[in-house]
Backbone as CSV, one residue per row, in Angstrom:
resi,resn,N_x,N_y,N_z,CA_x,CA_y,CA_z,C_x,C_y,C_z
1,MET,101.160,114.148,68.762,100.407,113.084,69.397,98.924,113.294,69.100
2,ASN,98.230,112.230,68.799,96.824,112.306,68.411,95.896,112.177,69.607
3,SER,94.782,112.875,69.534,93.766,112.768,70.570,92.996,111.465,70.379
4,LEU,92.172,111.125,71.356,91.349,109.923,71.264,90.444,109.979,70.041
5,LEU,89.841,111.126,69.772,88.967,111.259,68.600,89.729,111.034,67.304
6,GLN,90.937,111.555,67.208,91.726,111.363,66.005,92.086,109.893,65.811
7,ARG,92.444,109.211,66.898,92.780,107.788,66.789,91.560,106.964,66.386
8,LEU,90.395,107.289,66.938,89.187,106.540,66.603,88.746,106.788,65.163
9,ALA,89.009,107.973,64.639,88.579,108.331,63.287,89.576,107.908,62.208
10,ASP,90.765,107.488,62.597,91.804,107.148,61.637,91.561,105.765,61.060
11,ASP,91.204,105.712,59.763,90.933,104.425,59.130,92.201,103.757,58.598
12,ASN,93.339,104.439,58.711,94.610,103.862,58.296,95.705,104.365,59.237
13,PRO,95.778,103.828,60.457,96.710,104.367,61.460,98.182,104.176,61.118
14,ASN,98.498,103.270,60.193,99.897,103.033,59.843,100.425,103.998,58.791
15,ASP,99.550,104.782,58.166,99.953,105.742,57.149,100.466,107.015,57.818
16,GLN,101.771,107.269,57.684,102.380,108.426,58.313,102.113,109.709,57.545
17,TYR,101.608,109.621,56.340,101.480,110.792,55.480,100.044,111.229,55.245
18,ASP,99.101,110.715,56.016,97.710,111.089,55.764,97.261,112.296,56.569
19,ASP,98.187,113.011,57.172,97.865,114.244,57.884,97.417,115.287,56.867
20,ALA,96.295,115.926,57.124,95.765,116.908,56.180,96.719,118.091,56.057
21,GLU,97.135,118.373,54.835,98.038,119.496,54.608,97.273,120.797,54.687
22,GLY,97.896,121.784,55.282,97.283,123.101,55.360,96.146,123.205,56.358
23,GLU,95.923,122.160,57.127,94.843,122.161,58.111,95.180,123.115,59.254
24,ASP,94.219,123.927,59.653,94.431,124.830,60.778,94.280,124.029,62.058
25,LYS,95.386,123.603,62.596,95.358,122.724,63.756,94.800,123.401,65.001
26,SER,94.925,124.713,65.097,94.378,125.384,66.269,92.850,125.317,66.255
27,ASP,92.235,125.430,65.086,90.778,125.291,64.989,90.339,123.876,65.308
28,VAL,91.119,122.900,64.867,90.807,121.499,65.159,90.904,121.257,66.658
29,LEU,91.941,121.784,67.271,92.120,121.612,68.715,90.955,122.227,69.479
30,VAL,90.570,123.434,69.138,89.448,124.100,69.809,88.172,123.284,69.630
31,SER,87.927,122.810,68.418,86.715,122.013,68.152,86.703,120.729,68.960
32,GLU,87.855,120.078,69.049,87.912,118.811,69.776,87.841,119.008,71.285
33,ILE,88.393,120.105,71.781,88.251,120.400,73.205,86.786,120.642,73.537
34,LEU,86.105,121.401,72.701,84.687,121.670,72.936,83.865,120.384,72.838
35,LEU,84.206,119.509,71.912,83.503,118.228,71.803,83.740,117.381,73.058
36,LEU,84.965,117.369,73.554,85.265,116.641,74.791,84.446,117.177,75.956
37,LEU,84.419,118.502,76.096,83.707,119.105,77.220,82.189,118.988,77.081
38,SER,81.711,118.862,75.859,80.272,118.747,75.628,79.787,117.307,75.673
39,SER,80.715,116.364,75.742,80.352,114.947,75.807,80.182,114.528,77.258
40,ARG,79.416,113.492,77.470,79.177,112.962,78.805,79.594,111.491,78.851
41,PRO,80.202,111.054,79.939,80.587,109.648,80.062,79.376,108.724,79.927
42,LEU,79.613,107.552,79.349,78.526,106.575,79.205,78.187,105.914,80.528
43,ASN,79.169,105.810,81.393,78.959,105.144,82.667,79.689,105.922,83.750
44,TYR,78.968,106.353,84.746,79.563,107.160,85.807,80.243,106.339,86.888
45,HIS,80.217,105.020,86.771,80.763,104.162,87.820,82.108,103.549,87.441
46,VAL,82.808,104.126,86.462,84.094,103.572,86.038,85.269,104.472,86.416
47,GLU,84.996,105.521,87.150,86.033,106.514,87.466,87.251,105.903,88.154
48,ASN,87.058,104.902,88.965,88.171,104.315,89.707,88.665,102.992,89.131
49,ILE,88.228,102.656,87.937,88.672,101.419,87.296,89.777,101.773,86.299
50,ARG,91.004,101.427,86.633,92.162,101.764,85.810,91.984,101.262,84.375
51,LEU,92.446,101.992,83.426,92.385,101.760,81.984,90.991,102.021,81.416
52,ILE,89.949,101.563,82.073,88.604,101.832,81.578,88.260,103.305,81.749
53,ASN,88.744,103.922,82.831,88.412,105.324,83.054,89.069,106.250,82.029
54,GLU,90.015,105.735,81.256,90.639,106.526,80.201,90.192,106.075,78.818
55,SER,89.118,105.305,78.762,88.614,104.801,77.488,87.421,105.639,77.022
56,ILE,86.914,105.284,75.867,85.771,105.993,75.285,84.538,105.896,76.183
57,ILE,84.465,104.894,77.031,83.336,104.745,77.956,83.253,105.934,78.910
58,ASN,84.407,106.499,79.261,84.451,107.593,80.219,84.782,108.930,79.549
59,TYR,84.646,109.011,78.228,84.987,110.221,77.479,83.980,111.326,77.787
60,GLY,84.479,112.468,78.156,83.611,113.608,78.415,83.734,114.093,79.847
61,VAL,82.816,114.978,80.200,82.803,115.590,81.525,81.434,115.373,82.145
62,SER,81.413,114.746,83.289,80.149,114.497,83.986,79.536,115.816,84.445
63,ASP,78.230,115.917,84.278,77.502,117.098,84.752,76.508,116.729,85.847
64,VAL,76.766,115.606,86.500,75.876,115.100,87.534,76.335,115.601,88.901
65,PHE,75.404,116.212,89.621,75.648,116.697,90.972,74.462,116.304,91.835
66,THR,74.701,116.154,93.126,73.577,115.918,94.023,72.784,117.210,94.161
67,SER,71.543,117.099,94.528,70.665,118.271,94.592,71.090,119.269,95.667
68,ASP,71.839,118.816,96.657,72.249,119.727,97.724,73.660,120.311,97.526
69,THR,74.212,120.163,96.331,75.538,120.714,96.040,75.432,122.222,95.827
70,SER,76.208,122.969,96.589,76.176,124.428,96.459,76.848,124.859,95.153
71,ARG,76.597,126.087,94.778,77.169,126.617,93.543,78.698,126.624,93.604
72,LEU,79.271,127.030,94.726,80.729,127.047,94.864,81.320,125.638,94.776
73,GLU,80.632,124.674,95.365,81.084,123.285,95.278,81.016,122.788,93.832
74,LYS,79.935,123.135,93.133,79.799,122.733,91.727,80.953,123.274,90.893
75,ILE,81.288,124.536,91.116,82.380,125.154,90.357,83.694,124.443,90.639
76,SER,83.951,124.147,91.894,85.185,123.456,92.273,85.238,122.046,91.690
77,ILE,84.133,121.336,91.772,84.065,119.975,91.231,84.217,120.000,89.717
78,MET,83.543,120.948,89.054,83.623,121.028,87.599,85.035,121.406,87.159
79,GLN,85.691,122.255,87.904,87.078,122.621,87.609,87.957,121.366,87.601
80,ALA,87.812,120.531,88.610,88.588,119.291,88.696,88.225,118.327,87.567
81,ARG,86.951,118.230,87.219,86.510,117.335,86.143,87.039,117.784,84.786
82,ILE,87.032,119.086,84.539,87.549,119.618,83.275,89.044,119.333,83.173
83,THR,89.763,119.593,84.242,91.203,119.350,84.257,91.508,117.884,83.972
84,LEU,90.825,116.991,84.653,91.058,115.562,84.483,90.721,115.100,83.067
85,ALA,89.620,115.574,82.515,89.237,115.192,81.147,90.284,115.651,80.139
86,LEU,90.763,116.872,80.284,91.797,117.369,79.371,93.094,116.580,79.525
87,GLN,93.468,116.246,80.750,94.686,115.466,80.971,94.562,114.079,80.368
88,ARG,93.403,113.481,80.479,93.199,112.120,79.969,93.068,112.056,78.456
89,PHE,92.319,112.971,77.882,91.901,112.805,76.495,92.476,113.828,75.516
90,GLU,93.254,114.765,75.979,93.828,115.745,75.058,95.348,115.804,75.226
91,PRO,96.052,114.854,74.593,97.506,114.772,74.748,98.262,115.919,74.083
92,ARG,97.586,116.719,73.261,98.258,117.855,72.621,98.450,119.020,73.578
93,LEU,97.853,118.931,74.761,98.019,119.971,75.778,98.835,119.416,76.937
94,LYS,99.798,120.188,77.373,100.646,119.817,78.507,100.551,120.914,79.562
95,SER,100.907,120.594,80.769,100.907,121.558,81.889,99.569,122.304,81.962
96,ILE,98.508,121.547,82.009,97.151,122.106,81.989,96.815,122.727,83.338
97,ASN,96.307,123.947,83.285,95.860,124.640,84.484,94.470,125.204,84.210
98,VAL,93.508,124.807,85.007,92.135,125.298,84.884,91.787,126.009,86.175
99,TYR,91.307,127.225,86.055,90.893,127.942,87.254,89.619,128.722,86.971
100,PRO,88.822,128.953,88.018,87.542,129.637,87.833,87.738,131.103,87.467
101,GLY,86.812,131.586,86.663,86.788,132.995,86.294,85.572,133.650,86.925
102,GLU,85.014,134.607,86.225,83.846,135.327,86.728,82.587,134.473,86.628
103,THR,81.630,134.780,87.487,80.345,134.095,87.492,79.242,135.129,87.349
104,GLN,78.295,134.849,86.444,77.152,135.732,86.236,75.901,134.871,86.111
105,LYS,74.944,135.106,86.977,73.695,134.324,87.000,74.003,132.844,86.908
106,ASN,73.574,132.178,85.827,73.785,130.739,85.680,75.029,130.407,84.873
107,ILE,75.796,131.406,84.490,76.982,131.188,83.671,78.230,131.278,84.554
108,ASN,78.984,130.203,84.569,80.245,130.147,85.296,81.358,130.112,84.259
109,SER,82.426,130.806,84.513,83.523,130.776,83.552,84.757,130.131,84.175
110,PHE,85.543,129.550,83.300,86.813,128.947,83.666,87.843,129.420,82.667
111,VAL,89.075,129.489,83.100,90.175,129.803,82.216,91.043,128.559,82.119
112,ILE,91.342,128.164,80.899,92.197,127.009,80.645,93.505,127.533,80.072
113,GLU,94.587,127.241,80.748,95.915,127.600,80.255,96.728,126.321,80.141
114,ALA,97.471,126.210,79.042,98.267,125.008,78.818,99.344,125.293,77.783
115,GLU,100.251,124.354,77.672,101.239,124.391,76.601,100.670,123.574,75.458
116,GLY,100.505,124.218,74.314,99.995,123.543,73.128,101.117,123.228,72.160
117,PHE,100.769,122.662,71.017,101.788,122.289,70.044,102.421,123.499,69.367
118,LEU,101.760,124.651,69.375,102.317,125.866,68.783,102.702,126.900,69.835
119,GLY,102.764,126.508,71.067,103.085,127.433,72.152,101.989,127.429,73.198
120,ASN,102.018,128.405,74.066,101.031,128.492,75.140,99.661,128.862,74.587
121,VAL,98.621,128.243,75.158,97.251,128.541,74.771,96.475,128.975,76.009
122,ARG,95.465,129.775,75.760,94.588,130.244,76.839,93.174,130.309,76.267
123,TYR,92.270,129.600,76.909,90.880,129.563,76.471,89.983,130.040,77.600
124,HIS,88.917,130.699,77.229,87.886,131.096,78.188,86.703,130.170,77.955
125,LEU,86.373,129.429,78.974,85.303,128.451,78.907,84.127,128.957,79.719
126,MET,82.961,128.977,79.110,81.739,129.381,79.792,80.888,128.129,79.975
127,TRP,80.372,127.952,81.190,79.541,126.785,81.488,78.206,127.267,82.034
128,ASP,77.156,126.929,81.327,75.797,127.217,81.781,75.369,126.045,82.645
129,ASP,75.316,126.241,83.962,75.039,125.117,84.855,73.559,124.767,84.951
130,VAL,72.705,125.506,84.269,71.293,125.127,84.188,71.092,124.231,82.967
131,LEU,71.625,124.647,81.835,71.507,123.861,80.601,72.606,122.813,80.457
132,ASN,73.629,122.902,81.315,74.795,122.018,81.244,75.445,122.052,79.870
133,GLN,75.699,123.264,79.386,76.371,123.435,78.099,77.633,124.247,78.289
134,PHE,78.631,123.948,77.457,79.900,124.664,77.469,80.020,125.509,76.206
135,PHE,80.662,126.655,76.353,80.990,127.530,75.237,82.450,127.895,75.408
136,LEU,83.214,127.794,74.341,84.654,127.997,74.424,85.079,129.097,73.475
137,ARG,85.952,129.964,73.957,86.563,130.967,73.080,88.025,131.107,73.477
138,ASP,88.841,131.446,72.480,90.276,131.594,72.782,90.667,133.055,72.787
């Protein structure tokens, strides 16, 4: 099953044989997950609008918090946002589980576990909540 990015980039969706031979799909998956997590929705007011909330308009993970949101609340909210984004936009992952890891200064970590196309995957995601950047390693 193709991700949203793959469907948008496919200039010939009816061609069943245009899959790149010898492509390291695990590297592609990691790159696309990082792109998803590093992207931000175009409109933050579509979350409850069915079909639109799963479109390119809502692609990415919101990094918007109110100024009085505590660090623990931010981690919990971001955990839910990451899970939802992966469920919506990454169909190659099933049974997605995201849980918080260690926290150091401004760096919060999350662990992503899921069933991938080649078996179970586990990624360590680092989120800098000051710069609002994600770093992913498997």
